[in-house]
C-alpha positions in Angstrom: 118.7 31.8 27.7 116.9 30.4 30.7 113.2 29.7 30.3 111.5 31.7 33.0 107.9 31.0 31.8 107.4 28.5 34.6 107.7 31.4 37.1 105.4 33.8 35.2 102.0 33.7 37.0 100.2 33.2 40.2 102.0 30.9 42.7 100.2 30.4 46.0 102.3 29.7 49.1 101.4 26.2 50.3 99.8 26.0 53.7 100.9 23.6 56.5 98.6 20.6 56.7 98.1 19.0 60.1 95.9 16.2 61.6 93.9 16.7 64.7 97.0 16.1 66.8 99.0 18.8 65.1 101.2 16.4 63.1 101.8 16.7 59.3 98.9 14.9 57.5 100.0 13.7 54.1 96.4 13.0 53.0 95.5 16.6 53.6 98.6 17.7 51.8 97.3 15.8 48.8 93.9 17.4 49.1 95.4 20.9 49.1 97.6 20.0 46.2 94.6 18.7 44.2 92.7 22.0 45.0 95.6 24.1 43.7 95.8 22.1 40.5 92.0 22.4 40.1 92.0 26.2 40.6 94.5 26.6 37.7 97.3 28.4 39.4 100.8 28.4 37.9 102.4 26.6 40.7 103.0 26.3 44.5 105.7 27.5 46.8 106.1 24.8 49.5 107.7 25.1 52.9 107.8 28.9 53.2 106.2 31.2 55.8 102.7 30.0 55.0 104.0 26.4 55.4 105.1 27.4 59.0 108.6 26.2 58.1 110.4 27.6 61.1 108.1 25.5 63.4 108.6 22.3 61.4 111.2 19.6 61.5 113.3 18.6 58.5 111.3 15.4 58.3 108.0 17.3 58.4 109.1 19.4 55.5 110.4 16.4 53.5 107.1 14.5 53.9 105.1 17.5 52.8 107.1 18.2 49.7 107.1 14.5 48.8 103.3 14.4 48.7 103.0 17.7 46.9 105.4 16.4 44.1 103.7 13.0 44.0 100.3 14.7 43.6 101.1 17.8 41.6 104.3 17.0 39.8 104.1 17.7 36.1 100.8 19.6 36.5 102.3 22.9 37.9 105.5 24.6 38.9 106.8 23.4 42.3 109.2 25.6 44.3 110.6 24.2 47.5 111.7 26.7 50.2 114.5 24.9 52.0 116.1 27.4 54.3 116.7 26.3 58.0 118.6 28.0 60.8 121.7 26.0 59.9 123.4 25.2 56.7 123.5 21.4 57.1 119.7 21.0 57.4 119.2 23.5 54.5 121.5 21.5 52.3 119.8 18.3 53.2 116.4 19.8 52.2 117.9 21.2 49.0 119.3 17.8 48.0 116.1 16.1 48.8 114.1 18.6 46.8 116.3 18.1 43.8 115.9 14.4 44.1 112.2 14.8 43.9 112.5 16.9 40.7 111.2 20.2 41.8 111.5 23.2 39.5 113.4 25.4 41.9 114.6 25.7 45.5 114.4 28.9 47.5 115.8 30.3 50.7 115.6 33.3 53.0 118.8 34.6 54.4 120.0 33.3 57.8 118.0 34.8 60.6 118.7 35.9 64.2 122.4 36.6 63.9 123.2 39.6 61.7 125.7 38.2 59.4 127.9 40.1 56.9 126.9 39.9 53.3 129.7 37.6 52.3 128.5 35.1 54.9 124.9 35.3 53.6 126.2 34.7 50.0 128.2 31.7 51.3 125.0 30.3 53.0 122.9 30.6 49.8 125.7 29.2 47.6 126.2 26.3 50.0 122.5 25.5 49.7 122.6 25.9 45.9 125.6 23.6 45.7 123.6 20.8 47.3 121.1 21.0 44.4 123.5 21.6 41.4 120.9 20.9 38.7 118.1 23.0 40.2 117.2 26.7 39.9 117.8 28.8 43.0 115.4 31.6 44.1 116.5 34.2 46.6 113.7 35.1 49.0 114.0 38.8 50.0 111.8 39.5 53.1 113.7 42.1 55.1 110.9 42.9 57.5 111.0 39.3 58.9 114.5 38.1 58.1 116.1 41.2 59.5 118.4 41.7 56.5 117.7 43.0 53.0 118.9 41.9 49.6 121.2 44.8 48.6 122.4 45.3 45.1 126.0 44.4 46.0 124.7 41.1 47.5 122.5 40.5 44.5 125.3 41.1 42.1 127.5 38.6 44.1 124.7 36.0 44.0 124.2 36.5 40.2 127.7 35.0 39.8 126.0 31.7 40.6 124.4 30.5 37.3 121.7 28.7 39.1 120.2 31.9 40.6 117.1 32.3 38.4 114.8 34.6 40.4 114.0 36.7 43.4 110.9 36.4 45.4 110.7 40.0 46.5 108.6 40.6 49.6 110.1 44.0 50.5 107.5 46.7 50.6 109.3 48.9 48.1 108.0 48.0 44.6 111.1 49.9 43.2 113.1 46.9 44.3 111.3 44.8 41.7 112.4 47.2 39.0 116.0 47.2 40.2 116.3 43.4 40.5 114.6 42.9 37.1 116.9 45.4 35.4 120.0 43.9 37.0 118.9 40.3 36.5 118.3 40.6 32.7 115.8 39.1 30.3 116.2 35.5 31.5 115.7 36.4 35.2 112.4 36.3 37.0 111.2 38.6 39.8 108.1 37.6 41.7 106.0 40.1 43.8 105.8 39.1 47.4 103.4 41.5 49.3 99.9 40.3 48.3 98.4 43.7 48.9 100.5 45.3 46.1 100.4 42.7 43.3 99.0 45.2 40.9 101.8 47.6 41.6 104.4 44.9 41.4 103.1 43.7 38.0 103.0 47.3 36.8 106.7 47.9 37.6 107.9 44.6 36.0 107.2 41.5 38.2 106.7 38.3 36.3 104.1 37.1 38.7 103.6 36.7 42.4 104.0 34.3 45.3 101.6 35.0 48.1 100.3 33.7 51.4 96.7 34.6 50.7 96.6 33.5 47.1 95.5 30.0 48.1 92.3 31.0 49.9 91.1 33.2 47.0 93.0 32.2 43.9 90.3 33.4 41.6 90.9 37.0 42.6 94.6 36.9 42.1 94.3 35.1 38.8 91.9 37.8 37.7 94.4 40.5 38.7 97.0 38.8 36.6 94.7 38.5 33.7 93.6 42.1 33.8 97.1 43.4 34.3 98.3 41.3 31.3 95.5 42.7 29.2 96.5 46.3 29.9 93.6 47.0 32.2 95.2 48.4 35.3 92.1 50.3 36.5 90.0 47.1 36.5 92.9 45.2 38.1 93.1 47.9 40.8 89.4 47.3 41.9 90.0 43.5 42.3 93.2 44.3 44.3 91.2 46.6 46.6 88.7 43.9 47.2 91.4 41.3 48.0 93.1 43.8 50.3 89.9 44.4 52.3 89.6 40.6 52.8 93.2 40.5 54.0 92.6 43.3 56.5 89.5 41.4 57.7 91.4 38.2 58.1 94.1 39.9 60.1 91.5 41.3 62.5 91.0 38.0 64.3 92.7 36.9 67.6 94.0 33.8 65.9 96.8 33.8 63.3 95.9 34.6 59.8 96.8 31.2 58.5 94.4 29.7 61.0 91.7 32.0 59.6 92.6 30.9 56.1 92.4 27.2 56.9 89.0 27.7 58.5 87.8 29.6 55.4 89.0 26.8 53.2 87.1 24.3 55.3 83.9 26.4 55.0 84.1 27.2 51.3 85.9 24.2 49.8 85.4 21.4 52.3 89.2 21.0 52.8 90.3 20.5 56.4 93.9 21.4 57.0 94.0 21.5 60.8 95.1 24.4 62.9 98.4 26.2 63.3 101.5 25.2 65.3 102.4 27.0 68.5 103.6 29.6 69.2 101.2 30.8 66.4 98.0 31.6 68.2 95.0 29.4 67.4 91.6 30.7 66.5 89.4 31.7 69.4 85.7 31.0 69.6 85.1 34.7 69.3 86.9 34.6 65.9 84.3 32.5 64.1 81.9 35.3 63.3 84.7 37.3 61.7 85.9 34.2 59.8 82.4 33.7 58.4 82.4 37.3 57.4 85.7 36.8 55.5 84.4 33.8 53.7 81.3 35.8 52.6 83.5 38.6 51.4 85.5 36.2 49.2 82.2 34.8 47.8 81.0 38.3 47.0 84.2 39.4 45.4 84.4 36.4 43.2 80.8 36.9 42.2 81.5 40.5 41.3 84.8 40.3 39.5 85.3 36.8 38.2 
């Protein structure tokens, strides 16, 4: 039986860390890693959407992961998202991640071209083959990737013994139940949509990976605690508060990750730079809303934690 305990909990998606020129800043990567360890989260998911992976080079992603592992290795679960728009680069990142000793690698399906399911399976298995001693996590995010993880495709991927989990970011929580039932007792399913963590846990998710977890980990850790204690009503209220904060962060002109980085600078003194184009940067008119979001987080933590 595979031990899936390392995937059972709150796993924030790691944010891209840039210097003032917009280049990867390894010192800031270390600061953010230390922050995650200090907050007591289960682990981090490096190089995914929150890490702006599709706007980064292979070298950018390697340097980021290297510093995360150097700083946080042995202190928390580290999952490396390694998918690129071609198989060769994806395999290079997979092999690099295994060499660093990460707990798992993960990948979205190929994007842009609508490939048949057998080609998607081949892509994922080719990536997994490049890291033969490392767990593989399927990242199901149909609203952005343009293709969904169907049950036939899932069953095909389960033939690969390294496939250990699904990060399920589809909006249908029923998918979590289906993947969990089909995957079996030693298979993990992680809730993706931050706004429905309570629902995902209620239907069987082992934990969650989320893009807003890192800016308010206290709230998501509390949701996990309450859900595990059989207190869904109390967990629901914390979820509602987190959702209101998410809606407020999305109300800015600038990209949500830019908002999150500014909030971390305000609340935690951690400077992570901006976001990479074509993601829109914060506008001066955003700052009042950003301040409001920071205050909402403070108030929610004071109320619930």
